[in-house]
C-alpha positions in Angstrom: 13.7 -9.8 19.3 15.0 -7.2 16.8 17.2 -4.6 18.5 16.3 -0.9 18.2 19.4 -0.3 16.0 18.0 -2.9 13.5 14.6 -1.3 13.2 13.4 1.2 10.7 13.1 4.8 12.0 9.7 5.5 13.7 8.7 8.1 11.1 9.2 5.7 8.2 6.3 5.7 5.7 5.2 4.4 2.3 5.7 6.1 -1.0 3.9 5.8 -4.3 3.2 2.4 -5.7 4.1 1.7 -9.4 1.7 -0.3 -11.5 2.5 -1.7 -14.9 -0.7 -1.4 -17.0 -2.0 -2.5 -20.4 -4.4 0.4 -21.0 -2.9 3.6 -19.6 -5.8 5.9 -20.5 -8.4 3.6 -18.8 -6.3 3.3 -15.7 -5.7 7.1 -15.5 -9.5 7.6 -15.8 -10.1 5.1 -12.9 -7.7 6.7 -10.5 -8.4 10.3 -11.5 -12.2 10.2 -12.0 -13.0 7.3 -9.7 -10.6 7.5 -6.8 -10.3 11.3 -7.1 -6.5 11.5 -7.4 -5.0 14.4 -9.4 -3.1 13.8 -12.5 0.2 15.3 -11.4 2.2 14.4 -14.5 1.7 12.5 -17.8 4.6 12.1 -20.2 4.7 9.4 -22.8 3.8 6.0 -21.3 4.1 7.2 -17.7 1.5 8.9 -15.5 1.7 10.0 -11.9 -1.4 10.5 -9.8 -1.7 11.7 -6.2 -3.3 14.2 -3.8 -1.9 17.7 -3.4 1.8 17.3 -4.2 2.0 13.7 -2.9 2.4 11.0 -5.6 0.3 7.9 -4.7 0.1 5.8 -7.9 2.6 5.7 -10.8 1.2 4.0 -13.9 3.7 2.6 -16.5 2.4 1.6 -19.9 3.6 -2.0 -20.5 1.4 -3.4 -23.3 4.0 -6.1 -24.0 3.2 -7.8 -20.7 0.4 -10.1 -19.8 -1.5 -10.6 -16.5 0.1 -12.8 -14.0 -1.0 -16.4 -13.6 -3.6 -17.2 -10.8 -1.8 -18.0 -7.6 1.2 -15.7 -8.3 2.8 -13.5 -5.8 2.5 -9.7 -6.2 0.1 -7.0 -5.1 -2.9 -7.7 -2.9 -3.8 -4.0 -2.6 -2.6 -0.5 -2.4 -4.2 1.3 0.5 -4.8 5.0 0.2 -5.2 6.9 3.4 -7.6 9.9 3.7 -7.4 12.6 6.3 -11.1 12.6 7.2 -14.2 10.5 6.9 -15.7 13.0 4.5 -12.6 12.7 2.3 -13.0 8.9 2.3 -16.7 9.2 1.6 -16.1 11.5 -1.3 -13.8 9.0 -3.0 -16.1 6.1 -2.2 -19.1 8.0 -3.7 -17.0 8.8 -6.8 -15.9 5.2 -7.4 -19.5 3.9 -6.7 -21.1 6.2 -9.2 -18.4 6.2 -12.0 -17.1 2.6 -11.6 -19.8 0.7 -9.7 -18.7 -2.7 -10.7 -15.2 -2.3 -9.1 -16.4 -2.2 -5.4 -15.7 -5.5 -3.6 -16.3 -4.9 0.2 -15.9 -2.9 3.4 -14.7 -3.4 6.9 -14.3 -1.7 10.3 -10.9 -2.9 11.4 -11.2 -1.1 14.8 -8.1 1.0 13.9 -9.7 2.1 10.7 -12.6 2.0 8.3 -11.9 0.6 4.9 -13.6 0.1 1.5 -12.2 -2.2 -1.1 -12.1 -2.1 -4.9 -10.5 -3.9 -7.8 -9.3 -1.5 -10.5 -10.0 -2.2 -14.2 -6.9 -4.4 -14.6 -7.4 -6.4 -11.4 -5.2 -4.5 -8.9 -6.6 -4.4 -5.4 -7.3 -0.9 -4.0 -8.2 0.0 -0.4 -9.6 3.4 0.5 -9.5 4.0 4.3 -9.5 6.4 7.2 -7.7 5.9 10.5 -9.2 6.4 13.9 -7.1 8.4 16.3 -4.2 6.4 17.8 -5.7 7.0 21.3 -8.5 4.7 20.2 -6.3 1.8 19.1 -5.8 -1.1 21.5 -2.6 -3.1 22.0 -2.3 -6.3 23.9 1.1 -7.8 24.6 2.7 -5.8 21.8 0.1 -6.7 19.2 -2.5 -4.3 17.7 -6.1 -5.4 18.1 -7.8 -5.5 14.7 -11.0 -7.1 13.3 -13.1 -7.1 10.1 -16.6 -6.0 11.1 -19.2 -5.2 8.5 -19.6 -1.5 7.4 -22.7 -0.6 5.4 -21.3 1.6 2.6 -24.6 3.2 1.9 -25.0 4.3 5.5 -21.5 5.5 5.6 -22.2 7.7 2.5 -25.4 9.0 3.9 -23.6 10.1 7.1 -20.5 11.6 5.5 -21.2 12.8 1.9 -22.3 16.4 1.2 -21.6 18.6 -1.7 -19.4 20.8 0.5 -17.6 17.7 1.8 -16.8 16.6 -1.7 -15.4 20.0 -2.6 -13.3 20.2 0.5 -12.0 16.7 0.1 -10.4 17.6 -3.2 -8.3 20.3 -1.4 -6.8 17.9 1.2 -3.9 15.5 0.6 -3.9 11.8 0.9 -1.1 9.2 0.7 -0.3 5.6 0.5 -1.0 4.4 4.1 0.1 0.8 3.6 0.8 -1.8 0.9 -0.5 -5.4 1.1 1.3 -8.1 -0.8 0.5 -11.7 -1.9 3.4 -13.9 -1.0 4.2 -17.6 -1.0 4.6 -18.2 2.8 4.3 -16.1 5.9 7.5 -17.3 7.7 9.7 -16.3 4.8 8.0 -12.9 4.7 8.7 -12.4 8.4 12.3 -13.3 8.0 12.7 -10.8 5.2 10.5 -7.8 6.2 11.1 -8.0 10.0 14.5 -9.6 10.5 16.2 -8.0 7.5 14.3 -4.9 6.5 13.6 -3.8 10.0 9.8 -3.5 10.4 8.2 -4.6 13.6 5.4 -7.2 13.7 2.1 -5.6 14.8 -0.2 -8.6 14.4 -0.3 -12.0 12.7 -2.8 -14.6 11.4 -0.7 -17.7 11.9 0.1 -19.4 8.6 -2.1 -16.8 6.7 -0.9 -13.2 7.1 1.6 -10.9 8.7 1.2 -7.2 9.5 4.3 -5.0 10.1 5.0 -1.4 10.7 7.5 1.3 11.9 6.8 3.6 14.8 3.8 1.9 16.2 1.5 2.3 13.2 -1.1 -0.5 12.8 0.7 -1.6 9.6 2.7 -0.1 6.8 2.9 -3.4 5.0 1.2 -6.8 5.1 1.8 -10.1 3.4 -0.7 -12.9 3.0 -1.0 -16.3 1.3 -4.8 -16.3 0.7 -4.5 -16.4 -3.1 -0.8 -17.3 -3.4 0.2 -20.0 -0.9 3.4 -21.7 -2.2 4.1 -19.1 -4.9 7.6 -18.8 -6.2 9.4 -15.8 -7.7 7.3 -13.6 -10.0 7.7 -13.6 -13.7 7.5 -10.2 -15.5 3.8 -9.4 -15.7 1.2 -6.6 -15.5 0.4 -5.4 -12.0 2.9 -4.5 -9.3 6.0 -2.8 -10.5 7.5 -1.2 -7.4 6.8 -0.6 -3.7 8.4 2.5 -2.2 9.4 3.0 1.4 10.4 6.4 2.7 12.8 6.9 5.6 13.5 10.3 7.3 17.2 10.8 6.8 20.2 9.8 4.8 21.7 8.1 7.9 18.6 5.9 8.1 19.0 5.0 4.5 22.7 4.1 5.0 21.9 2.0 8.1 19.3 0.1 6.1 21.6 -0.5 3.2 24.3 -1.9 5.5 21.8 -4.1 7.2 20.5 -5.6 4.0 24.0 -6.2 2.7 24.9 -7.8 6.0 22.1 -10.3 5.5 23.2 -11.0 1.9 20.4 -9.2 0.2 21.6 -7.9 -3.2 21.1 -4.1 -3.4 21.2 -1.3 -6.0 22.4 2.0 -4.6 22.6 5.2 -6.6 23.3 7.4 -3.6 19.7 8.5 -3.3 17.7 5.3 -3.6 18.4 1.7 -2.5 16.6 -1.0 -4.3 16.3 -4.7 -3.8 13.8 -7.6 -4.3 11.9 -9.6 -1.7 12.0 -13.5 -1.9 9.2 -13.4 -4.5 10.8 -10.8 -6.8 8.6 -8.0 -5.6 10.7 -4.9 -6.2 11.3 -2.5 -3.2 12.9 0.9 -3.3 13.8 2.9 -0.2 14.4 6.7 -0.4 14.7 9.6 1.9 11.4 11.4 2.3 11.1 14.7 0.6 
């Protein structure tokens, strides 16, 4: 069992996800006009989109790259967390009306209600809302989750009004969790739990691992559903960078020491510590603003 000193701080969270994209204008339109993120900055080949002042997706124009081969490791989805059902419904309605062919499914996970999309360049997107933690159920240290069907049309009828859409645009959102495609679950556990310091919240043996800090249902997940046996990634469109935010500089220092102790090569500029997981997915850890 991981000792408390080796765990990430309870208030650790996720930062913006960087995507390398071929068509920057098209991808800006999807996340701005579909997902209802604000264009916070756009300079040259880089655009930052978020809610309020919180960056959620960073788009980097990389037309020289090609799409990854099928079966590669990389991004499964970026999961954007909304404060209320109405906020989630507003974004779902916007995607459904402006980009109807990108919707791929929905689920009641007991801890949350989620809707799934694939953006115009094939990156997975989850839009979700959390139930209150008092409604979550834990058994022997593992969170109880499921994937029950949610009728998206019924959800919209119950939660979308003109006033709700207007109000939704005034409230922040954030990256709630990031789900990766990896080559095998045991190697993922060794890296993200034993080295990085997340706690396991639930598993699907041989298929998927869910991990978090501070008792959240999951800040990250790794699965092999499309990528079993995958090796290190080659440069490609798609996932560029996953960001994790810790609360203090001491937390960042402890993490850096732990990763170096485990022989993980790190890059440290005094504010950000960067490293790669076993599949060359790039991770950066910073102190939360």
